[in-house]
C-alpha positions as CSV (number, residue, x, y, z in Angstrom):
1,M,0.0,0.0,0.0
2,R,1.3,3.4,-0.9
3,S,2.2,5.8,2.0
4,R,0.0,8.6,2.9
5,S,2.6,11.1,1.6
6,T,2.7,9.3,-1.7
7,R,-1.1,9.4,-2.0
8,R,-1.1,13.1,-1.1
9,I,1.4,13.8,-3.8
10,F,-0.6,11.8,-6.3
11,F,-3.8,13.9,-5.7
12,Q,-1.8,17.1,-5.8
13,Q,-0.2,16.1,-9.1
14,S,-3.6,15.1,-10.5
15,A,-5.1,18.4,-9.4
16,A,-2.2,20.3,-11.0
17,A,-2.7,18.4,-14.3
18,T,-6.4,19.3,-14.3
19,A,-5.6,22.9,-13.8
20,A,-3.0,22.8,-16.6
21,L,-5.8,21.7,-19.0
22,G,-7.6,24.9,-18.3
23,L,-10.6,23.4,-16.6
24,G,-11.4,26.6,-14.7
25,P,-14.6,27.4,-12.9
26,S,-17.6,28.4,-15.0
27,A,-20.7,30.3,-14.1
28,A,-24.0,28.3,-13.8
29,P,-26.3,28.6,-16.8
30,G,-28.5,31.7,-16.5
31,A,-26.5,33.0,-13.5
32,D,-26.6,36.8,-13.1
33,P,-23.0,38.1,-13.3
34,A,-24.0,41.0,-11.0
35,M,-24.9,38.6,-8.2
36,N,-22.5,36.8,-6.0
37,H,-22.6,34.3,-3.2
38,F,-20.5,36.1,-0.6
39,I,-18.6,34.1,2.1
40,C,-17.9,35.2,5.6
41,V,-14.1,35.3,6.1
42,T,-14.2,34.4,9.8
43,C,-16.6,31.4,9.7
44,G,-16.5,30.5,6.0
45,I,-20.3,30.4,5.6
46,Q,-21.6,31.1,2.1
47,F,-24.8,33.3,1.7
48,G,-27.5,33.5,-0.9
49,A,-26.8,35.5,-4.0
50,T,-26.8,39.3,-3.6
51,E,-25.4,42.3,-5.5
52,K,-23.5,43.6,-2.5
53,A,-22.0,41.8,0.5
54,P,-24.4,41.4,3.4
55,D,-24.3,43.8,6.3
56,R,-23.8,41.0,8.9
57,C,-23.1,37.4,9.5
58,P,-25.7,35.9,11.9
59,I,-23.5,32.9,12.5
60,C,-20.6,35.0,13.8
61,E,-22.9,37.3,15.8
62,D,-24.2,34.4,17.7
63,E,-22.6,33.8,21.1
64,R,-21.1,30.5,20.0
65,Q,-18.9,32.3,17.4
66,Y,-17.4,35.8,17.0
67,V,-17.0,38.5,14.5
68,G,-13.4,38.8,13.3
69,H,-11.3,41.2,15.3
70,G,-10.9,43.4,12.2
71,G,-14.6,43.6,11.7
72,Q,-16.9,41.8,9.3
73,K,-15.2,40.8,6.1
74,W,-16.3,38.9,3.0
75,T,-14.7,36.9,0.3
76,T,-15.9,34.7,-2.6
77,L,-15.1,31.3,-4.1
78,D,-13.3,33.1,-7.0
79,E,-11.0,34.7,-4.4
80,Y,-10.4,31.4,-2.6
81,R,-9.4,29.8,-6.0
82,K,-6.6,32.4,-6.2
83,T,-5.2,31.8,-2.7
84,H,-6.1,28.4,-1.5
85,K,-5.8,24.7,-2.4
86,N,-7.4,21.6,-0.9
87,V,-5.0,18.9,0.3
88,F,-6.1,15.3,0.3
89,A,-4.9,12.6,2.7
90,E,-6.0,9.1,3.4
91,E,-6.7,8.6,7.1
92,E,-7.5,4.9,6.8
93,P,-8.9,2.6,4.0
94,G,-12.2,4.2,2.8
95,L,-11.6,7.5,4.6
96,H,-9.9,10.6,3.2
97,T,-9.6,14.1,4.5
98,I,-9.8,17.3,2.6
99,H,-8.1,20.2,4.3
100,P,-7.6,23.8,2.8
101,Q,-4.2,25.4,2.8
102,P,-3.8,28.0,4.1
103,K,-6.5,28.1,6.7
104,A,-10.0,28.9,5.4
105,G,-12.8,29.9,7.8
106,I,-12.7,28.1,11.1
107,G,-10.0,25.8,9.8
108,Q,-11.8,22.4,9.9
109,R,-11.3,19.6,7.5
110,A,-13.9,17.7,5.5
111,F,-14.0,13.9,5.2
112,L,-14.8,11.7,2.2
113,V,-16.3,8.5,3.5
114,R,-16.3,5.8,0.8
115,T,-18.9,3.0,0.8
116,P,-20.0,0.4,-1.8
117,E,-23.2,2.4,-2.3
118,G,-21.4,5.7,-2.9
119,N,-19.3,8.4,-1.2
120,L,-20.4,10.9,1.5
121,L,-18.8,14.2,2.1
122,W,-18.9,14.6,5.9
123,D,-18.6,18.2,7.0
124,C,-17.5,20.9,4.6
125,V,-14.7,23.3,3.8
126,P,-15.1,26.7,2.1
127,P,-12.8,26.4,-0.9
128,L,-14.0,24.4,-3.9
129,D,-12.2,24.4,-7.3
130,E,-11.9,22.2,-10.4
131,P,-8.8,20.3,-9.2
132,T,-10.7,19.3,-6.0
133,I,-13.8,18.3,-8.0
134,A,-11.6,16.2,-10.3
135,A,-9.8,14.5,-7.4
136,V,-13.1,13.6,-5.8
137,K,-14.5,12.3,-9.1
138,M,-11.4,10.0,-9.4
139,M,-12.5,8.4,-6.1
140,G,-16.1,7.9,-7.3
141,G,-17.7,11.3,-6.8
142,L,-20.4,12.0,-4.2
143,A,-23.7,10.4,-3.4
144,G,-24.5,12.8,-0.6
145,V,-23.3,15.5,1.8
146,A,-24.0,15.7,5.6
147,V,-22.7,18.5,7.9
148,S,-22.5,18.3,11.7
149,H,-23.6,21.8,12.5
150,P,-23.9,25.4,11.2
151,H,-20.3,26.4,11.7
152,Y,-19.3,23.9,9.0
153,Y,-22.1,24.5,6.5
154,T,-19.7,26.8,4.5
155,T,-20.2,26.1,0.8
156,M,-22.2,22.9,1.1
157,V,-24.6,23.9,-1.6
158,E,-21.7,24.5,-4.0
159,W,-20.3,21.0,-3.3
160,S,-23.7,19.5,-3.9
161,H,-24.2,21.3,-7.2
162,A,-20.7,20.3,-8.4
163,F,-21.7,16.6,-8.1
164,G,-25.1,16.5,-9.7
165,K,-27.1,18.2,-6.9
166,V,-26.7,15.4,-4.4
167,P,-28.7,15.7,-1.2
168,V,-27.3,17.7,1.7
169,H,-28.5,16.3,5.0
170,V,-29.1,18.8,7.8
171,H,-31.1,18.4,10.9
172,K,-34.4,20.3,10.9
173,L,-33.6,22.0,14.3
174,D,-30.7,23.9,12.7
175,A,-32.7,25.0,9.6
176,K,-32.6,28.7,10.6
177,W,-28.8,28.7,10.4
178,V,-28.7,27.8,6.7
179,M,-27.6,31.1,5.1
180,R,-28.0,29.8,1.5
181,P,-31.3,28.0,1.1
182,D,-31.5,25.6,-1.8
183,E,-33.6,22.6,-2.9
184,V,-30.6,20.3,-2.3
185,V,-30.7,20.9,1.4
186,K,-32.8,18.0,2.9
187,Y,-34.0,18.6,6.5
188,W,-34.5,15.5,8.6
189,D,-36.3,15.2,11.9
190,G,-36.0,12.8,14.9
191,E,-33.0,11.2,16.6
192,T,-31.3,9.1,13.9
193,K,-31.3,8.9,10.1
194,S,-29.9,6.0,8.0
195,I,-28.6,7.3,4.7
196,F,-26.6,4.8,2.5
197,G,-23.7,2.3,2.8
198,G,-24.6,1.6,6.5
199,L,-24.0,5.2,7.5
200,T,-26.2,6.7,10.2
201,L,-26.6,10.3,11.3
202,V,-27.2,10.7,15.0
203,R,-28.6,13.9,16.6
204,T,-26.8,14.6,19.8
205,G,-27.9,18.1,20.5
206,G,-25.6,20.1,22.7
207,H,-23.4,22.6,20.8
208,F,-26.4,23.2,18.6
209,D,-30.0,21.8,18.9
210,G,-29.6,19.9,15.7
211,F,-26.0,18.9,16.1
212,Q,-25.4,15.5,14.4
213,V,-22.5,13.0,14.2
214,L,-21.9,10.3,11.7
215,H,-21.6,6.6,12.6
216,W,-19.6,4.5,10.1
217,P,-19.8,0.9,11.2
218,A,-17.4,-0.4,8.5
219,G,-14.6,1.9,9.6
220,D,-11.5,0.9,11.6
221,G,-11.6,-2.6,10.0
222,G,-15.2,-3.1,11.1
223,K,-14.8,-2.0,14.7
224,G,-16.7,1.2,13.9
225,V,-15.9,4.9,13.6
226,L,-17.6,8.0,14.8
227,L,-17.1,11.2,12.9
228,S,-17.9,13.9,15.5
229,G,-17.2,17.3,14.0
230,D,-16.3,19.2,17.2
231,Q,-18.6,17.4,19.6
232,P,-17.3,15.3,21.2
233,Y,-14.1,17.4,20.8
234,V,-10.8,15.5,20.8
235,C,-8.5,17.0,23.5
236,Q,-4.8,17.5,23.3
237,D,-4.5,14.4,25.5
238,R,-6.2,12.2,22.9
239,R,-7.4,9.7,25.5
240,W,-10.1,12.2,26.3
241,V,-12.8,14.3,24.7
242,S,-14.8,17.3,25.8
243,F,-18.0,19.2,25.2
244,M,-18.7,22.9,24.9
245,Y,-21.6,25.2,24.0
246,S,-19.0,27.6,22.6
247,Y,-15.4,26.7,22.0
248,P,-14.0,30.1,21.1
249,N,-15.9,31.8,23.9
250,L,-15.4,29.0,26.4
251,I,-19.1,28.6,27.3
252,P,-19.7,25.2,28.9
253,L,-22.6,22.8,28.4
254,G,-24.8,21.9,31.3
255,P,-25.4,18.5,32.8
256,A,-28.6,17.7,30.9
257,A,-26.9,18.3,27.6
258,I,-23.9,16.1,28.5
259,R,-26.1,13.2,29.5
260,Q,-28.1,13.5,26.3
261,I,-25.0,13.3,24.2
262,V,-23.9,10.1,26.0
263,K,-27.4,8.7,25.7
264,S,-27.6,9.4,22.0
265,L,-24.4,7.5,21.3
266,K,-25.1,4.5,23.6
267,P,-26.6,2.3,20.9
268,F,-23.6,2.6,18.5
269,V,-20.4,0.7,18.4
270,F,-17.3,2.6,17.6
271,N,-13.6,2.0,18.5
272,R,-12.2,5.1,16.7
273,L,-13.3,8.8,16.7
274,Y,-12.2,11.5,14.3
275,G,-12.6,15.2,15.1
276,A,-12.8,18.2,12.8
277,F,-9.2,19.3,13.0
278,P,-5.9,17.7,11.9
279,E,-4.5,15.1,14.3
280,Q,-7.8,14.9,16.2
281,V,-8.3,11.2,16.5
282,V,-9.0,8.8,19.4
283,R,-7.5,5.7,17.8
284,A,-8.9,3.0,20.2
285,D,-11.6,2.6,22.8
286,A,-13.2,5.8,21.6
287,K,-16.6,5.0,23.0
288,G,-15.1,4.4,26.4
289,A,-13.2,7.7,26.1
290,V,-16.5,9.5,25.5
291,E,-18.2,7.9,28.5
292,R,-15.2,8.5,30.8
293,S,-14.8,12.1,29.6
294,A,-18.5,12.8,30.2
295,A,-18.3,11.4,33.7
296,R,-15.2,13.6,34.4
297,Y,-16.9,16.7,33.0
298,L,-20.0,16.1,35.1
299,G,-17.9,15.7,38.2
300,M,-16.1,19.0,37.6
301,I,-19.3,21.0,37.2
302,G,-21.1,19.3,40.0
303,G,-23.5,17.6,37.8
C-alpha cells in the first residue's frame, strides 16, 4: 500500500494536471453576473446571491462564534481559488480528509467516506475548485453530503451542485442557520437517520440543537468509527474528549446536555473517533473515552 505522503502527492499532481488543462470554474447557466454568493471570512459560511455583501453574518454574531477582530469581512469562491488549495490525505482505508491550505474559515477539514453504495462528504470546507472536483470524481464522486452543525455549513450547496445536486442532509432543528437556502438541502427530523452504505446520522444536541454526528460501522476494519465534527471534541491528551456550548468563547454545556449526548451515542459501536481538525483522532476505545470524559466533565461541574 502506498504511503500517505505518496497518495497526497498523487492527488496534488492530478489536481495540477487538471488545472493545466484549463478546466477553470464556470458560471452556472442563467447566472446573473452582477450577483455573488458572498462568504464570511471568519466562519466560511456562504450566503444566498446578492449584488452587495451582506451587512452582517448571523453565524458570527451568535454567542457561540465571534465577528473577526478586524470587523466583518467577506470573500468569494473566486478569491479562494486564487489563494487556497485543498490537500487530500488518506486517514484509513475508505476515509480521506480534505483540508484547505492556508486556513479557510474556522480551519476544519472535510471527510470523504467511501462505501459500496457511494461516497459521502462529511462536514464541509469553504474552498472548492476544479482540481478538487476532479480528485473527488477520481474516487467515485459523491452520493450525498452531511454536515455536523452550522459552523461547518460553509459552501455545502456549491459542493452538492458540483456533483449533480446530491442531497445535503441537515437536521431540521438547525434550519434557521442555513444562510444559502436551496432545494438540495434536505432537512430531517428525529434522533437518527440512515442514509446509505450503512451510514447513520445521530442527533446529539448540545453545541447546537440539531448537532449531528456520523456513525460509520465499517470503519477501523469493522470496529466502527464516529465522525464527530467538534462534539465530542478531541482533547490534546487524545485519551479524552470534551464538550462545549461555545469553543472560542469558552461557554460550557450543562449536565442535561452532556447526559443527552452520551445517551444518544449509547446504541452505537465505535472504536475510533475523528474530530474536525488535523491530528484529532482517538484511535482506540473511543466510546469508552466519550463515557469517561462525560463522567469527568459532570464531576467537575457538580452535575
